All heavy atoms as an XYZ file, in Angstrom:
892
protein
N     -46.979     26.870     21.846
C     -47.043     28.148     22.527
C     -45.717     28.365     23.258
O     -45.248     27.518     23.978
C     -48.220     28.119     23.480
C     -48.294     29.245     24.425
C     -49.574     29.151     25.251
O     -50.479     28.399     24.948
N     -49.632     29.916     26.286
N     -45.115     29.519     23.032
C     -43.836     29.884     23.633
C     -44.001     31.211     24.342
O     -44.540     32.156     23.781
C     -42.752     30.011     22.545
O     -42.641     28.764     21.859
C     -41.415     30.383     23.140
N     -43.528     31.281     25.574
C     -43.623     32.513     26.339
C     -42.250     33.147     26.467
O     -41.262     32.460     26.708
C     -44.226     32.234     27.711
C     -45.640     31.699     27.598
C     -46.271     31.390     28.927
O     -45.679     31.564     29.978
N     -47.502     30.919     28.889
N     -42.201     34.463     26.295
C     -40.967     35.229     26.372
C     -40.973     36.003     27.692
O     -41.903     36.769     27.952
C     -40.847     36.228     25.192
C     -41.043     35.522     23.849
C     -39.529     36.983     25.258
C     -40.057     34.433     23.561
N     -39.945     35.791     28.516
C     -39.863     36.415     29.833
C     -38.590     37.235     29.992
O     -37.559     36.907     29.410
C     -39.844     35.348     30.940
C     -41.204     34.848     31.333
C     -41.793     33.784     30.667
C     -41.898     35.433     32.388
C     -43.041     33.322     31.030
C     -43.148     34.974     32.755
C     -43.710     33.915     32.079
O     -44.949     33.463     32.443
N     -38.671     38.265     30.827
C     -37.507     38.940     31.404
C     -37.470     38.463     32.854
O     -38.440     38.660     33.593
C     -37.642     40.456     31.326
N     -36.384     37.836     33.248
C     -36.307     37.204     34.569
C     -35.424     38.015     35.524
O     -34.308     38.382     35.176
C     -35.743     35.789     34.438
C     -36.507     34.893     33.480
S     -38.197     34.545     33.981
C     -37.913     33.559     35.421
N     -35.958     38.271     36.712
C     -35.180     38.910     37.770
C     -34.742     40.326     37.458
O     -33.694     40.760     37.918
N     -35.539     41.069     36.707
C     -35.136     42.428     36.326
C     -35.469     43.424     37.436
O     -36.365     43.205     38.240
C     -35.804     42.880     35.008
C     -35.342     42.033     33.856
C     -37.309     42.864     35.115
N     -34.717     44.510     37.451
C     -34.964     45.608     38.383
C     -34.994     46.911     37.602
O     -34.179     47.124     36.710
C     -33.866     45.671     39.449
C     -33.834     44.472     40.359
C     -32.733     44.548     41.395
O     -32.019     45.556     41.461
O     -32.582     43.560     42.141
N     -35.954     47.763     37.924
C     -36.052     49.102     37.351
C     -36.251     49.063     35.825
O     -35.698     49.874     35.094
C     -34.817     49.926     37.721
C     -35.052     51.410     37.606
O     -36.167     51.890     37.795
N     -34.008     52.149     37.293
N     -37.062     48.125     35.357
C     -37.292     47.946     33.922
C     -38.424     48.851     33.440
O     -39.499     48.894     34.029
C     -37.652     46.494     33.619
C     -37.923     46.155     32.153
C     -36.653     46.301     31.322
C     -38.489     44.759     32.024
N     -38.178     49.551     32.343
C     -39.198     50.407     31.733
C     -39.654     49.841     30.386
O     -40.815     49.903     30.038
C     -38.654     51.817     31.542
C     -39.603     52.797     30.875
C     -40.883     52.962     31.701
N     -41.770     53.950     31.165
C     -41.893     55.191     31.616
N     -41.169     55.599     32.620
N     -42.746     56.005     31.069
N     -38.704     49.310     29.607
C     -39.081     48.809     28.299
C     -38.095     47.810     27.742
O     -36.966     47.696     28.226
N     -38.540     47.081     26.735
C     -37.700     46.080     26.079
C     -37.867     46.170     24.574
O     -38.900     46.607     24.065
C     -38.040     44.642     26.533
C     -37.806     44.452     28.010
C     -39.451     44.259     26.157
N     -36.824     45.760     23.886
C     -36.879     45.518     22.451
C     -36.257     44.142     22.256
O     -35.065     43.958     22.491
C     -36.118     46.593     21.675
C     -36.383     46.490     20.198
O     -37.526     46.481     19.777
N     -35.330     46.407     19.408
N     -37.085     43.181     21.886
C     -36.658     41.790     21.788
C     -36.651     41.376     20.326
O     -37.645     41.568     19.620
C     -37.602     40.864     22.587
C     -37.169     39.419     22.469
C     -37.675     41.288     24.042
N     -35.530     40.815     19.886
C     -35.421     40.304     18.522
C     -35.191     38.800     18.588
O     -34.290     38.337     19.289
C     -34.277     40.994     17.782
C     -34.579     42.463     17.510
C     -33.741     43.316     18.420
C     -34.341     42.785     16.082
N     -36.007     38.076     17.843
C     -35.999     36.616     17.877
C     -35.875     36.089     16.454
O     -36.480     36.625     15.528
C     -37.309     36.098     18.505
C     -37.416     36.589     19.953
C     -37.399     34.584     18.423
C     -38.781     36.365     20.568
N     -35.091     35.015     16.320
C     -34.980     34.322     15.033
C     -35.494     32.899     15.184
O     -35.303     32.274     16.226
C     -33.528     34.273     14.563
C     -32.992     35.590     14.072
C     -31.582     35.467     13.528
O     -30.748     34.768     14.133
O     -31.328     36.088     12.482
N     -36.131     32.407     14.123
C     -36.583     31.020     14.077
C     -36.496     30.543     12.625
O     -36.400     31.350     11.705
C     -38.011     30.881     14.627
C     -39.058     31.615     13.825
C     -39.781     30.970     12.824
C     -39.327     32.960     14.044
C     -40.731     31.645     12.076
C     -40.277     33.641     13.302
C     -40.976     32.974     12.322
O     -41.911     33.650     11.573
N     -36.519     29.243     12.446
C     -36.411     28.658     11.108
C     -37.788     28.643     10.442
O     -38.660     27.836     10.805
C     -35.849     27.238     11.225
C     -35.585     26.605      9.873
O     -36.078     27.114      8.838
O     -34.879     25.582      9.844
N     -37.986     29.548      9.492
C     -39.286     29.668      8.839
C     -39.612     28.487      7.926
O     -40.748     28.373      7.452
C     -39.402     30.994      8.071
C     -38.585     31.068      6.807
C     -37.151     31.530      7.018
O     -36.683     31.646      8.160
O     -36.475     31.753      5.998
N     -38.634     27.597      7.676
C     -38.931     26.392      6.902
C     -39.526     25.302      7.799
O     -40.056     24.318      7.293
C     -37.682     25.847      6.191
O     -36.739     25.398      7.167
C     -37.056     26.907      5.291
N     -39.428     25.482      9.133
C     -39.958     24.494     10.075
C     -41.114     25.022     10.919
O     -41.944     24.244     11.389
C     -38.848     24.008     11.004
C     -37.760     23.242     10.282
C     -36.731     22.731     11.248
C     -35.673     21.932     10.501
N     -34.663     21.392     11.406
N     -41.145     26.344     11.130
C     -42.169     26.941     11.990
C     -42.875     28.086     11.268
O     -42.260     28.817     10.506
C     -41.546     27.493     13.277
C     -40.845     26.516     14.201
C     -40.164     27.262     15.333
C     -41.828     25.495     14.745
N     -44.154     28.246     11.571
C     -44.928     29.357     11.050
C     -45.575     30.084     12.235
O     -46.303     29.466     13.018
C     -46.017     28.841     10.096
O     -46.861     29.902      9.696
N     -45.294     31.368     12.375
C     -45.873     32.150     13.461
C     -47.358     32.378     13.165
O     -47.718     32.948     12.145
C     -45.153     33.493     13.605
C     -45.652     34.395     14.732
C     -45.373     33.762     16.099
C     -44.994     35.765     14.646
N     -48.218     31.922     14.076
C     -49.668     32.050     13.901
C     -50.237     33.243     14.653
O     -51.170     33.887     14.189
C     -50.373     30.773     14.376
C     -49.981     29.553     13.586
C     -50.326     29.697     12.115
O     -51.472     29.920     11.762
N     -49.323     29.581     11.255
N     -49.671     33.510     15.836
C     -50.192     34.588     16.657
C     -49.107     35.067     17.612
O     -48.227     34.302     17.989
C     -51.414     34.115     17.439
C     -52.333     35.248     17.843
O     -52.047     36.409     17.587
N     -53.432     34.908     18.476
N     -49.196     36.326     17.998
C     -48.260     36.936     18.934
C     -49.092     37.794     19.879
O     -49.784     38.710     19.437
C     -47.258     37.786     18.153
C     -45.973     38.175     18.840
C     -44.918     38.524     17.820
C     -46.176     39.301     19.795
N     -49.057     37.463     21.182
C     -49.886     38.151     22.161
C     -49.043     38.942     23.148
O     -47.935     38.534     23.511
C     -50.731     37.136     22.942
C     -51.645     36.344     22.035
O     -52.311     36.901     21.184
N     -51.662     35.039     22.213
N     -49.598     40.041     23.620
C     -48.978     40.877     24.641
C     -48.850     40.090     25.945
O     -49.733     39.328     26.308
C     -49.849     42.126     24.842
C     -49.235     43.145     25.756
O     -48.096     43.033     26.168
N     -50.010     44.158     26.086
N     -47.747     40.321     26.650
C     -47.553     39.724     27.968
C     -48.023     40.668     29.057
O     -48.951     41.456     28.857
N     -47.364     40.647     30.202
C     -47.794     41.466     31.337
C     -46.989     42.755     31.497
O     -47.358     43.593     32.316
C     -47.700     40.649     32.625
O     -46.369     40.215     32.841
N     -45.902     42.952     30.755
C     -45.110     44.177     30.896
C     -45.909     45.383     30.416
O     -46.049     46.368     31.134
C     -43.785     44.072     30.130
C     -42.917     45.337     30.159
C     -42.493     45.677     31.585
C     -41.699     45.172     29.277
N     -46.436     45.322     29.218
C     -47.231     46.427     28.659
C     -48.698     46.154     28.968
O     -49.477     45.801     28.102
C     -46.998     46.562     27.163
N     -49.050     46.295     30.221
C     -50.396     46.014     30.697
C     -51.172     47.315     30.845
O     -50.598     48.391     30.846
C     -50.307     45.319     32.059
C     -51.296     44.191     32.187
O     -52.114     44.009     31.282
O     -51.238     43.492     33.211
N     -52.454     47.240     30.988
C     -53.258     48.430     31.250
C     -54.168     48.789     30.101
O     -54.311     48.054     29.127
N     -54.771     49.971     30.205
C     -55.769     50.381     29.223
C     -55.145     50.862     27.915
O     -55.756     50.763     26.869
C     -56.662     51.491     29.798
O     -55.831     52.552     30.243
C     -57.501     50.978     30.948
N     -53.933     51.411     27.972
C     -53.252     51.889     26.763
C     -51.865     51.274     26.654
O     -50.858     51.973     26.766
C     -53.146     53.420     26.777
C     -54.494     54.076     26.682
O     -55.291     53.739     25.827
N     -54.765     55.007     27.576
N     -51.776     49.966     26.451
C     -50.459     49.332     26.436
C     -49.614     49.782     25.245
O     -50.141     50.003     24.154
C     -50.779     47.843     26.350
C     -52.125     47.771     25.733
C     -52.846     49.014     26.172
N     -48.329     49.928     25.483
C     -47.382     50.210     24.400
C     -46.711     48.891     24.047
O     -45.746     48.468     24.678
C     -46.359     51.253     24.839
C     -46.903     52.656     25.075
C     -45.814     53.574     25.601
C     -47.481     53.219     23.788
N     -47.251     48.228     23.050
C     -46.796     46.904     22.632
C     -46.840     46.873     21.117
O     -47.906     46.998     20.510
C     -47.707     45.828     23.224
C     -47.289     44.428     22.888
C     -46.249     43.821     23.575
C     -47.943     43.714     21.895
C     -45.870     42.522     23.270
C     -47.578     42.422     21.588
C     -46.533     41.824     22.284
N     -45.663     46.755     20.506
C     -45.550     46.790     19.047
C     -44.772     45.575     18.573
O     -43.839     45.131     19.234
C     -44.829     48.059     18.590
C     -45.439     49.324     19.122
C     -44.918     49.934     20.243
C     -46.550     49.876     18.511
C     -45.486     51.093     20.753
C     -47.123     51.026     19.008
C     -46.592     51.644     20.133
N     -45.153     45.060     17.417
C     -44.455     43.910     16.857
C     -44.179     44.135     15.381
O     -44.899     44.850     14.695
C     -45.283     42.622     17.020
O     -46.505     42.757     16.302
C     -45.563     42.330     18.486
N     -43.110     43.488     14.911
C     -42.775     43.489     13.491
C     -42.466     42.054     13.102
O     -41.507     41.465     13.605
C     -41.577     44.403     13.228
C     -41.165     44.432     11.758
O     -41.779     43.733     10.932
O     -40.197     45.148     11.445
N     -43.295     41.492     12.245
C     -43.106     40.117     11.778
C     -42.989     40.068     10.261
O     -43.222     39.026      9.653
C     -44.275     39.229     12.248
O     -45.503     39.779     11.738
C     -44.345     39.152     13.766
N     -42.640     41.195      9.649
C     -42.582     41.277      8.188
C     -41.455     40.460      7.569
O     -41.555     40.032      6.424
C     -42.461     42.731      7.730
C     -43.737     43.519      7.980
O     -44.804     42.904      8.162
O     -43.672     44.763      7.995
N     -40.362     40.269      8.303
C     -39.235     39.487      7.789
C     -39.415     38.026      8.192
O     -39.458     37.726      9.386
C     -37.899     40.024      8.350
O     -37.776     41.408      8.028
C     -36.717     39.249      7.778
N     -39.540     37.115      7.231
C     -39.713     35.699      7.571
C     -38.565     35.199      8.461
O     -37.402     35.496      8.215
C     -39.703     34.998      6.214
C     -40.128     36.050      5.243
C     -39.556     37.334      5.778
N     -38.930     34.491      9.517
C     -37.927     33.929     10.416
C     -37.430     34.900     11.470
O     -36.521     34.575     12.231
N     -38.014     36.079     11.539
C     -37.563     37.079     12.508
C     -38.771     37.802     13.120
O     -39.703     38.174     12.415
C     -36.649     38.087     11.833
C     -36.092     39.122     12.771
C     -35.142     40.039     12.044
N     -34.890     41.205     12.884
C     -33.770     41.879     12.891
N     -32.802     41.533     12.096
N     -33.619     42.917     13.667
N     -38.708     38.005     14.434
C     -39.761     38.708     15.169
C     -39.107     39.815     15.980
O     -38.091     39.585     16.642
C     -40.500     37.763     16.134
C     -41.103     36.585     15.377
C     -41.553     38.515     16.940
C     -41.562     35.457     16.281
N     -39.679     41.007     15.926
C     -39.224     42.096     16.791
C     -40.405     42.514     17.657
O     -41.502     42.759     17.158
C     -38.726     43.283     15.981
C     -38.215     44.405     16.871
C     -37.550     45.538     16.106
O     -37.507     45.487     14.855
O     -37.066     46.473     16.757
N     -40.156     42.589     18.968
C     -41.184     42.959     19.936
C     -40.681     44.150     20.738
O     -39.589     44.105     21.306
C     -41.480     41.801     20.911
C     -41.912     40.552     20.143
C     -42.518     42.215     21.953
C     -41.897     39.290     20.982
N     -41.465     45.215     20.775
C     -41.159     46.375     21.617
C     -42.306     46.523     22.602
O     -43.478     46.584     22.204
C     -41.021     47.644     20.778
O     -39.927     47.522     19.900
N     -41.954     46.583     23.886
C     -42.960     46.644     24.940
C     -42.490     47.624     26.005
O     -41.326     47.602     26.408
C     -43.141     45.241     25.538
O     -44.120     45.237     26.538
N     -43.401     48.491     26.463
C     -43.046     49.525     27.438
C     -44.015     49.475     28.614
O     -45.236     49.410     28.422
C     -43.078     50.931     26.802
C     -42.739     52.004     27.822
C     -42.123     51.005     25.614
N     -43.467     49.532     29.818
C     -44.270     49.580     31.040
C     -44.731     51.005     31.277
O     -43.916     51.925     31.317
C     -43.442     49.089     32.232
C     -44.152     49.199     33.550
C     -45.153     48.302     33.886
C     -43.827     50.200     34.458
C     -45.812     48.393     35.096
C     -44.479     50.297     35.675
C     -45.476     49.395     35.985
O     -46.123     49.496     37.188
N     -46.034     51.188     31.425
C     -46.603     52.509     31.686
C     -47.542     52.412     32.882
O     -48.437     51.571     32.895
C     -47.399     52.998     30.472
C     -46.593     53.156     29.209
S     -45.396     54.471     29.273
C     -46.448     55.896     29.182
N     -47.298     53.271     33.890
C     -48.154     53.275     35.062
C     -48.127     54.649     35.711
O     -47.077     55.301     35.752
C     -47.675     52.221     36.068
O     -48.362     52.340     37.286
N     -49.252     55.075     36.245
C     -49.307     56.342     36.983
C     -48.633     56.204     38.335
O     -48.218     57.193     38.938
C     -50.766     56.769     37.159
N     -48.485     54.968     38.828
C     -47.919     54.719     40.154
C     -46.411     54.586     40.177
O     -45.777     54.848     41.186
C     -48.530     53.446     40.756
C     -50.031     53.548     40.899
O     -50.522     54.668     41.115
O     -50.705     52.517     40.770
N     -45.818     54.146     39.064
C     -44.387     53.848     39.059
C     -43.836     53.981     37.642
O     -44.539     53.720     36.673
C     -44.163     52.423     39.568
O     -42.812     52.050     39.422
N     -42.553     54.375     37.544
C     -41.916     54.511     36.250
C     -41.231     53.254     35.773
O     -40.715     53.200     34.659
N     -41.210     52.223     36.634
C     -40.543     50.984     36.252
C     -41.143     49.825     37.030
O     -41.986     50.013     37.906
C     -39.039     51.079     36.515
O     -38.784     51.163     37.906
N     -40.659     48.635     36.730
C     -41.173     47.431     37.368
C     -40.016     46.467     37.610
O     -38.986     46.526     36.936
C     -42.292     46.813     36.487
C     -41.735     46.310     35.182
C     -43.067     45.755     37.221
N     -40.169     45.597     38.598
C     -39.153     44.601     38.966
C     -39.765     43.201     38.898
O     -40.976     43.044     38.975
C     -38.669     44.824     40.409
C     -38.114     46.215     40.658
O     -37.518     46.787     39.731
O     -38.286     46.719     41.778
N     -38.891     42.195     38.793
C     -39.345     40.810     38.916
C     -39.220     40.005     37.652
O     -38.411     40.293     36.775
N     -40.037     38.973     37.572
C     -40.109     38.094     36.406
C     -41.337     38.500     35.607
O     -42.463     38.388     36.092
C     -40.217     36.635     36.829
C     -39.022     36.195     37.635
O     -37.927     36.702     37.463
N     -39.226     35.246     38.537
N     -41.128     38.965     34.391
C     -42.214     39.559     33.623
C     -42.378     38.881     32.271
O     -41.406     38.730     31.523
C     -41.937     41.045     33.398
C     -41.693     41.832     34.679
C     -41.017     43.141     34.368
C     -42.991     42.053     35.401
N     -43.604     38.515     31.950
C     -43.878     37.946     30.634
C     -43.970     39.085     29.626
O     -44.792     39.980     29.748
C     -45.158     37.119     30.631
C     -45.417     36.471     29.273
C     -46.424     35.352     29.288
C     -47.780     35.796     29.633
N     -48.811     34.758     29.333
N     -43.090     39.053     28.634
C     -43.056     40.072     27.585
C     -44.103     39.775     26.515
O     -44.820     40.660     26.073
C     -41.656     40.137     26.931
C     -40.553     40.324     27.969
C     -41.611     41.199     25.844
C     -40.678     41.564     28.806
N     -44.164     38.520     26.094
C     -45.074     38.153     25.009
C     -45.287     36.650     24.994
O     -44.562     35.894     25.645
C     -44.506     38.607     23.666
N     -46.277     36.258     24.224
C     -46.571     34.851     24.012
C     -46.628     34.622     22.499
O     -47.342     35.332     21.792
C     -47.915     34.531     24.656
C     -48.358     33.109     24.505
C     -49.711     32.920     25.180
O     -50.728     33.239     24.530
O     -49.720     32.482     26.333
N     -45.846     33.658     22.022
C     -45.786     33.337     20.594
C     -46.489     32.004     20.354
O     -46.280     31.057     21.113
C     -44.337     33.226     20.131
C     -43.386     34.349     20.521
C     -41.979     34.013     20.071
C     -43.835     35.659     19.945
N     -47.273     31.942     19.310
C     -47.942     30.693     18.954
C     -47.504     30.319     17.540
O     -47.718     31.078     16.591
C     -49.468     30.823     19.054
C     -49.844     31.185     20.492
C     -50.149     29.540     18.600
C     -51.283     31.552     20.693
N     -46.845     29.167     17.448
C     -46.331     28.662     16.176
C     -47.119     27.431     15.750
O     -47.626     26.683     16.583
C     -44.860     28.235     16.307
C     -43.894     29.353     16.513
C     -43.442     29.676     17.783
C     -43.409     30.077     15.442
C     -42.524     30.706     17.983
C     -42.499     31.106     15.619
C     -42.058     31.415     16.893
N     -47.175     27.201     14.456
C     -47.566     25.896     13.931
C     -46.327     25.325     13.253
O     -45.439     26.068     12.830
C     -48.739     26.006     12.959
O     -48.372     26.755     11.825
N     -46.258     24.021     13.199
C     -45.092     23.378     12.593
C     -45.357     23.102     11.117
O     -46.474     22.775     10.711
C     -44.746     22.069     13.322
O     -45.886     21.226     13.331
C     -44.319     22.358     14.755
N     -44.298     23.246     10.341
C     -44.379     23.013      8.895
C     -43.827     21.634      8.561
O     -44.305     20.968      7.655
C     -43.606     24.114      8.133
C     -44.285     25.472      8.372
C     -43.503     23.794      6.659
C     -43.509     26.649      7.852
N     -42.819     21.210      9.326
C     -42.205     19.911      9.054
C     -41.862     19.222     10.367
O     -41.748     19.853     11.419
C     -40.947     20.085      8.203
O     -39.975     20.835      8.903
N     -41.688     17.928     10.299
C     -41.334     17.119     11.465
C     -39.877     17.378     11.827
O     -39.027     17.560     10.961
C     -41.570     15.624     11.160
C     -43.064     15.379     10.958
C     -41.013     14.743     12.254
C     -43.406     13.979     10.518
N     -39.607     17.412     13.129
C     -38.241     17.599     13.596
C     -38.162     18.619     14.704
O     -39.172     19.044     15.261
N     -36.959     19.041     14.978
C     -36.700     19.984     16.058
C     -36.259     21.319     15.470
O     -35.547     21.359     14.470
C     -35.596     19.410     16.954
O     -35.321     20.282     18.005
N     -36.704     22.398     16.092
C     -36.318     23.728     15.640
C     -36.092     24.619     16.851
O     -36.780     24.487     17.862
C     -37.417     24.318     14.754
O     -37.008     25.570     14.243
N     -35.134     25.525     16.745
C     -34.833     26.415     17.866
C     -35.442     27.802     17.644
O     -35.694     28.223     16.517
C     -33.317     26.572     18.084
O     -32.743     27.140     16.912
C     -32.667     25.247     18.408
N     -35.654     28.472     18.752
C     -36.081     29.869     18.768
C     -34.983     30.607     19.516
O     -34.723     30.325     20.685
C     -37.440     30.024     19.474
C     -38.503     29.201     18.737
C     -37.834     31.482     19.569
C     -39.795     29.068     19.487
N     -34.304     31.513     18.831
C     -33.106     32.150     19.381
C     -33.285     33.654     19.548
O     -33.816     34.327     18.665
C     -31.909     31.903     18.453
C     -31.602     30.438     18.300
O     -31.261     29.805     19.303
O     -31.723     29.924     17.165
N     -32.789     34.177     20.678
C     -32.746     35.617     20.897
C     -31.526     36.191     20.193
O     -30.440     35.616     20.265
C     -32.648     35.941     22.392
C     -33.891     35.615     23.152
C     -34.031     34.391     23.772
C     -34.924     36.531     23.231
C     -35.186     34.079     24.475
C     -36.080     36.231     23.929
C     -36.204     35.002     24.556
N     -31.695     37.319     19.542
C     -30.573     37.979     18.875
C     -29.883     38.918     19.865
O     -30.512     39.458     20.777
C     -31.084     38.743     17.658
C     -31.716     37.823     16.621
S     -32.526     38.700     15.273
C     -31.137     39.519     14.517
N     -28.580     39.107     19.666
C     -27.783     39.945     20.571
C     -28.224     41.405     20.586
O     -27.903     42.134     21.516
C     -26.301     39.861     20.211
C     -25.711     38.511     20.575
O     -26.179     37.848     21.490
N     -24.689     38.102     19.840
N     -28.955     41.846     19.569
C     -29.423     43.234     19.514
C     -30.590     43.501     20.464
O     -31.017     44.644     20.631
C     -29.845     43.605     18.080
C     -28.727     43.584     17.075
C     -28.478     42.216     16.453
O     -29.140     41.222     16.838
O     -27.617     42.128     15.571
N     -31.121     42.460     21.094
C     -32.196     42.645     22.075
C     -31.689     43.519     23.207
O     -30.508     43.470     23.568
C     -32.634     41.286     22.640
O     -33.160     40.466     21.616
N     -32.591     44.344     23.782
C     -32.168     45.220     24.866
C     -33.299     45.502     25.841
O     -34.475     45.404     25.502
C     -31.602     46.532     24.328
C     -32.522     47.320     23.450
C     -31.858     48.537     22.818
O     -30.621     48.617     22.753
O     -32.605     49.436     22.396
N     -32.888     45.834     27.075
C     -33.807     46.262     28.125
C     -33.350     47.641     28.581
O     -32.146     47.919     28.642
C     -33.772     45.298     29.309
C     -34.191     43.889     28.967
S     -34.380     42.785     30.408
C     -32.758     42.829     31.146
N     -34.330     48.506     28.920
C     -34.019     49.890     29.283
C     -34.683     50.267     30.600
O     -35.790     49.807     30.908
C     -34.494     50.843     28.191
C     -33.891     50.623     26.811
C     -34.630     51.439     25.768
C     -32.418     50.971     26.813
N     -34.020     51.156     31.353
C     -34.605     51.698     32.578
C     -35.385     52.973     32.241
O     -35.420     53.395     31.078
C     -33.528     51.916     33.646
C     -32.576     53.070     33.360
O     -32.835     53.890     32.451
O     -31.557     53.168     34.071
N     -36.026     53.630     33.225
C     -36.827     54.826     32.921
C     -36.044     55.996     32.326
O     -36.617     56.877     31.693
C     -37.409     55.210     34.281
C     -37.412     53.949     35.063
C     -36.204     53.200     34.603
N     -34.715     56.018     32.524
C     -33.877     57.082     31.965
C     -33.274     56.702     30.620
O     -32.357     57.364     30.134
C     -32.772     57.447     32.950
C     -33.321     58.028     34.242
O     -34.288     58.824     34.167
O     -32.808     57.681     35.315
N     -33.759     55.606     30.024
C     -33.303     55.118     28.723
C     -31.877     54.570     28.756
O     -31.196     54.542     27.742
C     -33.436     56.213     27.653
C     -33.653     55.642     26.268
O     -34.166     54.517     26.166
O     -33.295     56.309     25.289
N     -31.431     54.151     29.949
C     -30.126     53.496     30.083
C     -30.297     51.998     29.883
O     -31.295     51.409     30.314
C     -29.529     53.748     31.471
C     -29.253     55.208     31.714
O     -28.662     55.882     30.883
N     -29.713     55.717     32.844
N     -29.308     51.378     29.242
C     -29.348     49.930     29.028
C     -29.232     49.186     30.350
O     -28.444     49.553     31.216
C     -28.213     49.493     28.110
C     -28.348     49.858     26.635
C     -27.076     49.477     25.893
C     -29.547     49.171     26.011
N     -30.041     48.139     30.485
C     -29.928     47.193     31.593
C     -29.249     45.960     31.024
O     -29.655     45.443     29.977
C     -31.311     46.833     32.158
C     -31.992     48.083     32.728
C     -31.196     45.735     33.195
C     -33.437     47.871     33.140
N     -28.217     45.490     31.702
C     -27.458     44.342     31.205
C     -28.343     43.095     31.118
O     -29.054     42.757     32.063
C     -26.275     44.054     32.131
C     -25.459     42.862     31.691
C     -24.358     42.497     32.682
O     -24.271     43.113     33.754
O     -23.592     41.582     32.362
N     -28.282     42.445     29.970
C     -28.925     41.145     29.795
C     -27.861     40.098     30.091
O     -26.857     40.011     29.388
C     -29.493     40.979     28.373
C     -30.559     42.046     28.118
C     -30.067     39.576     28.189
C     -31.116     42.058     26.705
N     -28.078     39.324     31.144
C     -27.039     38.400     31.611
C     -27.046     37.066     30.887
O     -26.122     36.286     31.046
C     -27.182     38.214     33.115
C     -26.959     39.535     33.839
C     -26.986     39.396     35.313
C     -26.757     40.775     35.921
N     -26.791     40.757     37.352
N     -28.041     36.827     30.090
C     -28.059     35.584     29.327
C     -29.365     35.416     28.577
O     -30.371     36.033     28.906
N     -29.313     34.587     27.543
C     -30.488     34.287     26.740
C     -30.743     32.787     26.799
O     -29.825     31.986     26.608
C     -30.266     34.657     25.269
C     -30.092     36.125     25.021
C     -28.844     36.656     24.744
C     -31.173     36.979     25.056
C     -28.673     38.001     24.497
C     -31.024     38.331     24.818
C     -29.771     38.847     24.538
N     -31.969     32.415     27.046
C     -32.353     30.992     26.972
C     -32.724     30.695     25.522
O     -33.129     31.580     24.777
C     -33.516     30.700     27.891
N     -32.560     29.454     25.139
C     -32.936     29.036     23.790
C     -34.194     28.205     23.867
O     -34.299     27.303     24.704
C     -31.810     28.231     23.153
C     -32.091     27.833     21.719
C     -30.959     27.016     21.136
O     -30.711     25.911     21.605
N     -30.301     27.541     20.135
N     -35.159     28.516     23.025
C     -36.371     27.715     22.963
C     -36.230     26.622     21.925
O     -35.551     26.794     20.918
N     -36.872     25.495     22.183
C     -36.847     24.377     21.245
C     -38.276     23.910     21.015
O     -39.030     23.733     21.963
C     -35.994     23.200     21.775
C     -36.045     22.030     20.815
C     -34.563     23.642     22.005
N     -38.634     23.751     19.741
C     -39.940     23.200     19.378
C     -39.689     21.857     18.714
O     -38.925     21.760     17.752
C     -40.686     24.149     18.403
C     -41.995     23.520     17.959
C     -40.919     25.501     19.052
N     -40.334     20.808     19.242
C     -40.218     19.469     18.676
C     -41.536     19.107     18.013
O     -42.574     19.076     18.668
C     -39.887     18.444     19.759
C     -38.501     18.649     20.308
O     -37.540     18.769     19.570
N     -38.393     18.722     21.628
N     -41.501     18.853     16.723
C     -42.701     18.445     15.986
C     -42.576     16.969     15.634
O     -41.581     16.546     15.054
C     -42.851     19.276     14.716
N     -43.587     16.208     15.996
C     -43.574     14.762     15.744
C     -44.379     14.414     14.525
O     -45.278     15.027     14.128
C     -44.117     14.028     16.967
C     -43.387     14.363     18.277
C     -44.081     13.676     19.426
C     -41.944     13.936     18.197
């Protein structure tokens, strides 16, 4: 289980996250909504049609506020392993975060995930 977070964000309205992984070592079993697109009508979309690539689009919607701040879980990924060894989960540079006016919010860095299968 791997969790995808936006850390320390301010004035966040939505994200488009692109992730790559080695499909010869990992198989995506499930992809769950995080806390950004919460509520009764969440805007949470995924594209997993390309092997080894995941695209997640998530939008914050609230009657109280047009954006959100803090550390926010975007999604939760559940993989099964295909082979023994180590595999990385990498964010692609095309990932982006947007404010309520559709302006880009700077992404200051990407963490790399590692899955170790024994």
